[in-house]
C-alpha positions as CSV (number, residue, x, y, z in Angstrom):
1,X,-3.8,7.5,21.9
2,X,-5.6,4.1,21.2
3,X,-7.8,2.4,18.9
4,X,-9.3,-1.2,18.5
5,X,-9.2,-2.6,14.6
6,X,-10.1,-5.4,12.9
7,X,-6.3,-6.3,10.5
8,X,-6.6,-10.2,10.1
9,X,-10.0,-11.0,10.6
10,X,-8.5,-9.9,14.2
11,X,-9.2,-6.8,16.6
12,X,-6.6,-5.6,18.3
13,X,-5.8,-2.5,20.4
14,X,-2.7,-0.8,19.1
15,X,-1.1,2.1,19.5
16,X,1.8,4.5,18.4
17,X,5.1,2.7,18.8
18,X,3.6,-0.8,19.4
19,X,4.9,-4.3,18.4
20,X,2.2,-6.8,17.4
21,X,2.2,-10.1,15.6
22,X,-1.2,-11.5,13.1
23,X,-2.1,-14.1,11.1
24,X,0.3,-13.9,8.0
25,X,-0.2,-10.6,5.9
26,X,0.5,-10.5,2.5
27,X,3.5,-7.6,2.1
28,X,6.8,-7.7,1.8
29,X,9.0,-7.1,4.5
30,X,10.1,-3.6,5.1
31,X,6.8,-2.6,3.4
32,X,4.1,-0.3,5.3
33,X,0.8,-1.3,5.5
34,X,-2.3,0.6,6.7
35,X,-5.0,-0.7,8.3
36,X,-8.6,1.9,7.8
37,X,-11.0,-0.6,9.4
38,X,-11.3,0.9,12.8
39,X,-13.7,0.7,15.2
40,X,-12.9,3.0,18.2
41,X,-10.8,5.4,18.7
42,X,-10.1,7.3,21.5
43,X,-8.6,10.5,22.2
44,X,-7.9,10.7,25.7
45,X,-10.8,13.1,25.5
46,X,-13.8,11.7,22.9
47,X,-14.2,8.6,21.9
48,X,-16.1,7.9,18.5
49,X,-17.4,4.4,18.2
50,X,-18.0,3.4,14.8
51,X,-21.1,1.6,13.1
52,X,-19.9,-0.3,11.6
53,X,-16.2,1.2,10.7
54,X,-14.9,4.8,12.5
55,X,-15.2,7.2,9.1
56,X,-11.7,9.5,8.5
57,X,-9.3,7.5,10.3
58,X,-6.7,5.2,9.6
59,X,-3.5,3.3,10.9
60,X,0.0,3.4,9.3
61,X,2.2,0.4,10.1
62,X,5.4,-1.3,8.9
63,X,6.2,-4.9,8.4
64,X,9.4,-5.8,10.5
65,X,9.1,-9.9,9.9
66,X,7.8,-12.8,9.1
67,X,8.0,-15.9,11.0
68,X,6.8,-19.0,12.2
69,X,5.5,-19.3,16.0
70,X,5.4,-22.5,18.5
71,X,4.2,-26.0,17.4
72,X,1.3,-26.5,19.1
73,X,0.5,-30.1,19.3
74,X,-2.8,-31.4,18.6
75,X,-3.7,-34.6,21.0
76,X,-6.7,-36.7,20.3
77,X,-7.6,-40.3,22.1
78,X,-10.9,-42.0,22.8
79,X,-10.0,-44.2,26.1
80,X,-10.7,-48.4,26.3
81,X,-10.5,-48.7,21.7
82,X,-6.8,-48.2,21.0
83,X,-7.6,-44.3,18.9
84,X,-5.0,-42.5,19.4
85,X,-4.1,-39.4,17.0
86,X,-1.4,-36.4,17.7
87,X,-0.5,-33.8,14.9
88,X,1.2,-31.0,15.5
89,X,0.8,-27.4,13.3
90,X,2.6,-24.7,13.5
91,X,1.0,-20.7,12.1
92,X,2.6,-17.9,10.3
93,X,2.4,-14.7,11.5
94,X,3.4,-11.3,10.9
95,X,5.7,-9.2,13.2
96,X,4.1,-5.5,13.3
97,X,5.2,-1.6,14.2
98,X,1.5,0.8,14.2
99,X,3.2,3.7,13.2
100,X,0.2,6.4,13.1
101,X,-3.4,6.6,14.0
102,X,-4.9,9.0,11.8
């Protein structure tokens, strides 16, 4: 069984016991979070598509840790003008583990 869930503005295909990284959530490490914006579910026999979300279905997950992603270098250059700009960015992430799709 899998579901497509919107978490922190992004859509993810999730299954039970799956670990994934999402944008930083406002939850303590070790706590449980519940996502009710489920867009699609599939149990192997029947596919339910929401308009815009499937009613009565929730996905519960456990927050494992908060961390920062690898550095992404933003480099800009205009040729023959002497303009060079270099910048870096590290995104804040949360690692979660899907516990159940109800």
